[in-house]
VMD Tcl script that builds the backbone (N, CA, C; Angstrom):
set m [mol new atoms 255]
animate dup $m
set s [atomselect $m all]
$s set {name element resname resid chain x y z} {
  {N N MET 1 A 98.872 -43.185 -58.021}
  {CA C MET 1 A 98.215 -44.409 -58.550}
  {C C MET 1 A 96.449 -44.554 -59.288}
  {N N ASN 2 A 96.578 -44.740 -60.489}
  {CA C ASN 2 A 95.018 -44.303 -60.875}
  {C C ASN 2 A 94.383 -45.842 -60.983}
  {N N VAL 3 A 93.524 -45.785 -60.544}
  {CA C VAL 3 A 92.403 -47.214 -60.491}
  {C C VAL 3 A 91.424 -46.980 -61.521}
  {N N SER 4 A 91.157 -48.079 -62.671}
  {CA C SER 4 A 90.621 -48.104 -63.568}
  {C C SER 4 A 88.986 -47.772 -63.293}
  {N N PRO 5 A 87.716 -47.259 -63.497}
  {CA C PRO 5 A 86.805 -47.529 -63.490}
  {C C PRO 5 A 86.219 -48.735 -63.831}
  {N N CYS 6 A 86.265 -49.654 -64.626}
  {CA C CYS 6 A 85.970 -50.870 -64.849}
  {C C CYS 6 A 86.087 -51.880 -63.609}
  {N N VAL 7 A 87.244 -51.091 -62.682}
  {CA C VAL 7 A 87.683 -52.086 -61.566}
  {C C VAL 7 A 86.782 -52.113 -60.143}
  {N N PRO 8 A 86.105 -53.057 -59.392}
  {CA C PRO 8 A 85.664 -53.204 -58.588}
  {C C PRO 8 A 86.358 -52.555 -57.467}
  {N N GLN 9 A 85.675 -51.789 -56.839}
  {CA C GLN 9 A 86.270 -51.641 -55.346}
  {C C GLN 9 A 85.667 -52.565 -54.223}
  {N N VAL 10 A 86.937 -53.127 -53.672}
  {CA C VAL 10 A 86.313 -54.113 -52.331}
  {C C VAL 10 A 86.224 -53.802 -50.884}
  {N N SER 11 A 85.589 -53.881 -50.526}
  {CA C SER 11 A 85.861 -53.222 -48.618}
  {C C SER 11 A 85.941 -54.765 -48.424}
  {N N ALA 12 A 86.669 -54.711 -46.933}
  {CA C ALA 12 A 86.940 -56.318 -45.980}
  {C C ALA 12 A 86.647 -55.846 -45.107}
  {N N VAL 13 A 86.222 -56.779 -44.345}
  {CA C VAL 13 A 85.725 -56.837 -42.653}
  {C C VAL 13 A 87.072 -57.974 -42.167}
  {N N ASN 14 A 87.681 -57.763 -41.088}
  {CA C ASN 14 A 88.533 -58.411 -40.102}
  {C C ASN 14 A 87.999 -59.727 -39.672}
  {N N LYS 15 A 87.502 -60.758 -39.613}
  {CA C LYS 15 A 86.389 -61.693 -39.354}
  {C C LYS 15 A 86.996 -61.997 -37.522}
  {N N TYR 16 A 88.579 -62.120 -37.655}
  {CA C TYR 16 A 89.063 -62.518 -36.132}
  {C C TYR 16 A 88.945 -61.389 -35.450}
  {N N ASP 17 A 89.359 -59.760 -36.065}
  {CA C ASP 17 A 89.390 -58.856 -35.058}
  {C C ASP 17 A 88.054 -57.761 -35.486}
  {N N PRO 18 A 87.240 -57.765 -35.718}
  {CA C PRO 18 A 86.189 -57.434 -36.382}
  {C C PRO 18 A 86.100 -56.047 -35.029}
  {N N PRO 19 A 85.674 -54.510 -35.903}
  {CA C PRO 19 A 85.479 -53.399 -35.553}
  {C C PRO 19 A 84.672 -53.324 -33.995}
  {N N LEU 20 A 84.480 -52.262 -33.269}
  {CA C LEU 20 A 83.305 -52.278 -32.148}
  {C C LEU 20 A 81.821 -52.444 -32.905}
  {N N GLU 21 A 81.685 -52.122 -34.029}
  {CA C GLU 21 A 80.016 -51.595 -34.748}
  {C C GLU 21 A 79.773 -53.026 -35.146}
  {N N VAL 22 A 80.485 -54.109 -35.519}
  {CA C VAL 22 A 80.091 -54.861 -36.002}
  {C C VAL 22 A 79.795 -56.267 -35.136}
  {N N VAL 23 A 80.739 -55.616 -33.561}
  {CA C VAL 23 A 80.510 -56.865 -32.473}
  {C C VAL 23 A 79.461 -56.582 -31.856}
  {N N ALA 24 A 79.090 -55.235 -31.811}
  {CA C ALA 24 A 77.517 -54.589 -31.339}
  {C C ALA 24 A 76.333 -54.913 -32.198}
  {N N ALA 25 A 76.975 -55.014 -33.158}
  {CA C ALA 25 A 75.561 -55.393 -34.201}
  {C C ALA 25 A 75.113 -57.213 -34.408}
  {N N ARG 26 A 75.949 -57.699 -33.851}
  {CA C ARG 26 A 75.835 -58.953 -33.783}
  {C C ARG 26 A 75.857 -59.718 -32.413}
  {N N GLU 27 A 76.024 -58.764 -31.417}
  {CA C GLU 27 A 75.428 -59.006 -29.837}
  {C C GLU 27 A 74.123 -58.597 -30.337}
  {N N HIS 28 A 73.872 -57.465 -31.103}
  {CA C HIS 28 A 72.176 -57.316 -30.657}
  {C C HIS 28 A 71.074 -57.931 -31.228}
  {N N MET 29 A 71.526 -58.351 -32.622}
  {CA C MET 29 A 71.217 -59.773 -33.139}
  {C C MET 29 A 70.878 -60.601 -32.527}
  {N N SER 30 A 71.801 -61.223 -31.866}
  {CA C SER 30 A 71.659 -62.272 -30.933}
  {C C SER 30 A 70.768 -62.165 -29.763}
  {N N HIS 31 A 70.735 -61.039 -28.693}
  {CA C HIS 31 A 70.046 -60.960 -28.240}
  {C C HIS 31 A 68.426 -60.914 -28.701}
  {N N MET 32 A 68.462 -60.268 -29.869}
  {CA C MET 32 A 66.751 -60.157 -30.229}
  {C C MET 32 A 66.166 -61.403 -30.613}
  {N N VAL 33 A 67.109 -62.244 -31.405}
  {CA C VAL 33 A 66.496 -63.455 -31.830}
  {C C VAL 33 A 66.278 -64.153 -30.421}
  {N N TYR 34 A 67.312 -64.226 -29.222}
  {CA C TYR 34 A 67.353 -64.794 -28.241}
  {C C TYR 34 A 65.460 -64.507 -27.237}
  {N N GLN 35 A 65.385 -63.091 -27.695}
  {CA C GLN 35 A 64.021 -62.811 -26.428}
  {C C GLN 35 A 63.510 -63.460 -27.388}
  {N N LEU 36 A 63.549 -63.308 -28.932}
  {CA C LEU 36 A 61.868 -63.589 -29.281}
  {C C LEU 36 A 61.784 -64.971 -29.252}
  {N N MET 37 A 62.555 -65.802 -28.536}
  {CA C MET 37 A 62.228 -67.556 -28.953}
  {C C MET 37 A 62.140 -67.547 -26.817}
  {N N GLN 38 A 61.634 -66.558 -26.601}
  {CA C GLN 38 A 61.602 -66.853 -25.272}
  {C C GLN 38 A 60.093 -67.008 -25.220}
  {N N PRO 39 A 58.888 -67.777 -23.833}
  {CA C PRO 39 A 57.786 -67.675 -23.916}
  {C C PRO 39 A 57.614 -66.361 -23.224}
  {N N GLN 40 A 56.494 -66.240 -23.944}
  {CA C GLN 40 A 55.978 -64.674 -23.011}
  {C C GLN 40 A 54.708 -65.384 -21.913}
  {N N VAL 41 A 54.735 -64.828 -20.350}
  {CA C VAL 41 A 54.100 -65.201 -19.467}
  {C C VAL 41 A 53.323 -64.044 -18.896}
  {N N ILE 42 A 52.136 -64.340 -18.730}
  {CA C ILE 42 A 51.157 -62.966 -17.547}
  {C C ILE 42 A 51.519 -63.851 -16.469}
  {N N TYR 43 A 52.344 -63.338 -15.085}
  {CA C TYR 43 A 52.603 -63.520 -14.091}
  {C C TYR 43 A 50.876 -63.392 -13.283}
  {N N ASP 44 A 50.619 -64.493 -12.377}
  {CA C ASP 44 A 49.455 -64.409 -11.792}
  {C C ASP 44 A 49.867 -63.054 -10.638}
  {N N SER 45 A 50.635 -62.445 -10.306}
  {CA C SER 45 A 50.804 -61.523 -9.465}
  {C C SER 45 A 50.525 -60.285 -9.994}
  {N N THR 46 A 50.423 -59.969 -11.407}
  {CA C THR 46 A 50.231 -58.930 -11.987}
  {C C THR 46 A 48.719 -58.461 -12.284}
  {N N LEU 47 A 47.808 -59.497 -12.283}
  {CA C LEU 47 A 46.869 -59.931 -12.711}
  {C C LEU 47 A 45.813 -59.661 -11.391}
  {N N PRO 48 A 44.672 -59.228 -11.324}
  {CA C PRO 48 A 43.797 -59.330 -10.143}
  {C C PRO 48 A 43.421 -61.235 -10.653}
  {N N SER 49 A 42.822 -61.674 -11.939}
  {CA C SER 49 A 42.488 -62.573 -12.354}
  {C C SER 49 A 42.258 -62.807 -14.089}
  {N N LEU 50 A 42.718 -64.001 -14.364}
  {CA C LEU 50 A 43.025 -63.542 -16.160}
  {C C LEU 50 A 41.641 -63.883 -16.703}
  {N N ASP 51 A 40.835 -63.714 -16.158}
  {CA C ASP 51 A 39.069 -62.959 -16.555}
  {C C ASP 51 A 39.125 -61.679 -16.743}
  {N N SER 52 A 39.699 -61.025 -15.763}
  {CA C SER 52 A 39.595 -59.624 -15.617}
  {C C SER 52 A 40.754 -58.832 -15.413}
  {N N PRO 53 A 41.553 -58.708 -16.800}
  {CA C PRO 53 A 42.915 -58.287 -16.548}
  {C C PRO 53 A 42.047 -56.817 -16.406}
  {N N TYR 54 A 43.502 -56.204 -15.563}
  {CA C TYR 54 A 43.318 -54.551 -15.300}
  {C C TYR 54 A 43.995 -53.886 -16.701}
  {N N PRO 55 A 44.474 -52.636 -17.104}
  {CA C PRO 55 A 45.385 -51.818 -17.443}
  {C C PRO 55 A 46.456 -51.544 -16.850}
  {N N MET 56 A 47.232 -51.284 -17.366}
  {CA C MET 56 A 48.495 -50.799 -16.350}
  {C C MET 56 A 48.687 -49.117 -16.846}
  {N N LEU 57 A 49.119 -48.424 -16.092}
  {CA C LEU 57 A 49.584 -46.947 -16.346}
  {C C LEU 57 A 50.679 -46.530 -15.813}
  {N N VAL 58 A 51.521 -46.339 -16.523}
  {CA C VAL 58 A 52.802 -45.992 -16.131}
  {C C VAL 58 A 53.003 -44.197 -16.963}
  {N N LEU 59 A 53.350 -43.888 -15.307}
  {CA C LEU 59 A 53.937 -42.040 -15.135}
  {C C LEU 59 A 55.238 -42.050 -15.613}
  {N N THR 60 A 55.430 -41.506 -16.572}
  {CA C THR 60 A 56.922 -41.142 -16.846}
  {C C THR 60 A 57.358 -39.140 -17.186}
  {N N GLY 61 A 58.256 -38.990 -17.027}
  {CA C GLY 61 A 58.494 -37.724 -17.069}
  {C C GLY 61 A 59.745 -36.895 -16.266}
  {N N PRO 62 A 60.088 -35.968 -16.502}
  {CA C PRO 62 A 61.710 -35.828 -15.852}
  {C C PRO 62 A 61.395 -35.384 -14.440}
  {N N GLN 63 A 63.066 -35.374 -13.832}
  {CA C GLN 63 A 63.152 -35.494 -12.117}
  {C C GLN 63 A 62.059 -34.644 -11.626}
  {N N ALA 64 A 61.246 -34.468 -10.145}
  {CA C ALA 64 A 60.691 -33.512 -9.851}
  {C C ALA 64 A 59.802 -33.039 -10.403}
  {N N CYS 65 A 58.712 -33.454 -10.863}
  {CA C CYS 65 A 58.121 -33.081 -12.436}
  {C C CYS 65 A 56.021 -33.183 -11.330}
  {N N GLY 66 A 56.399 -34.312 -10.356}
  {CA C GLY 66 A 55.320 -34.722 -9.673}
  {C C GLY 66 A 54.721 -35.980 -9.773}
  {N N LYS 67 A 55.112 -36.698 -10.475}
  {CA C LYS 67 A 54.705 -38.371 -10.878}
  {C C LYS 67 A 54.168 -39.068 -9.863}
  {N N ARG 68 A 55.455 -38.853 -8.720}
  {CA C ARG 68 A 54.836 -39.477 -7.248}
  {C C ARG 68 A 53.895 -38.982 -6.454}
  {N N GLU 69 A 53.158 -37.560 -6.835}
  {CA C GLU 69 A 52.229 -36.869 -6.284}
  {C C GLU 69 A 51.252 -37.355 -6.486}
  {N N LEU 70 A 51.433 -36.875 -8.676}
  {CA C LEU 70 A 49.862 -37.586 -9.165}
  {C C LEU 70 A 49.629 -39.080 -9.119}
  {N N ALA 71 A 50.588 -40.002 -8.494}
  {CA C ALA 71 A 50.063 -41.423 -8.861}
  {C C ALA 71 A 49.556 -41.518 -6.811}
  {N N HIS 72 A 50.328 -41.040 -5.978}
  {CA C HIS 72 A 49.532 -41.067 -4.752}
  {C C HIS 72 A 47.844 -40.446 -5.040}
  {N N LYS 73 A 47.945 -39.542 -5.436}
  {CA C LYS 73 A 46.249 -38.845 -5.363}
  {C C LYS 73 A 45.120 -39.583 -6.663}
  {N N LEU 74 A 45.846 -40.185 -8.052}
  {CA C LEU 74 A 44.923 -41.228 -8.043}
  {C C LEU 74 A 44.826 -42.511 -7.580}
  {N N CYS 75 A 45.904 -42.785 -6.699}
  {CA C CYS 75 A 45.366 -44.041 -5.836}
  {C C CYS 75 A 44.588 -43.742 -4.882}
  {N N ARG 76 A 44.324 -42.622 -3.999}
  {CA C ARG 76 A 43.343 -42.032 -3.359}
  {C C ARG 76 A 42.079 -41.890 -3.803}
  {N N GLU 77 A 41.775 -41.301 -5.186}
  {CA C GLU 77 A 40.436 -40.386 -5.142}
  {C C GLU 77 A 39.870 -41.943 -6.067}
  {N N PHE 78 A 40.627 -42.766 -7.022}
  {CA C PHE 78 A 40.219 -43.487 -7.894}
  {C C PHE 78 A 40.718 -45.188 -7.212}
  {N N ASN 79 A 40.578 -45.474 -5.874}
  {CA C ASN 79 A 41.463 -46.653 -5.325}
  {C C ASN 79 A 40.670 -48.098 -6.214}
  {N N ASP 80 A 39.390 -48.004 -6.798}
  {CA C ASP 80 A 39.025 -48.872 -7.145}
  {C C ASP 80 A 38.972 -49.248 -8.671}
  {N N PHE 81 A 40.089 -48.218 -9.172}
  {CA C PHE 81 A 40.951 -48.495 -10.546}
  {C C PHE 81 A 42.403 -48.586 -10.607}
  {N N PHE 82 A 42.776 -47.933 -9.065}
  {CA C PHE 82 A 44.191 -47.755 -9.245}
  {C C PHE 82 A 45.305 -47.947 -8.309}
  {N N ALA 83 A 46.060 -49.113 -7.847}
  {CA C ALA 83 A 46.508 -49.571 -6.751}
  {C C ALA 83 A 48.043 -49.461 -7.289}
  {N N TYR 84 A 49.301 -49.690 -6.431}
  {CA C TYR 84 A 50.734 -49.691 -6.836}
  {C C TYR 84 A 50.921 -51.198 -7.201}
  {N N GLY 85 A 51.829 -50.847 -8.133}
  {CA C GLY 85 A 52.067 -52.426 -8.823}
  {C C GLY 85 A 53.425 -52.944 -8.141}
}
mol reanalyze $m
mol bondsrecalc $m
mol representation Tube
mol addrep $m
């Protein structure tokens, strides 16, 4: 079958049984919009006071690389600055 170069090619998506990629993209978009609409709250439990908030340090790394030992050492040696959340 020869298709003339003047005839545009059209792709269609079945709205009643869309591919999983379309479903996932639609759900992701809905989740992101819902998340952006939620009010942002700073809970009292995360800050010593609203006047003097402290920054949060998050240690990440592969398993058994020493994150826990480093956290313990920081909390022992610099207990004025670090504590467990």
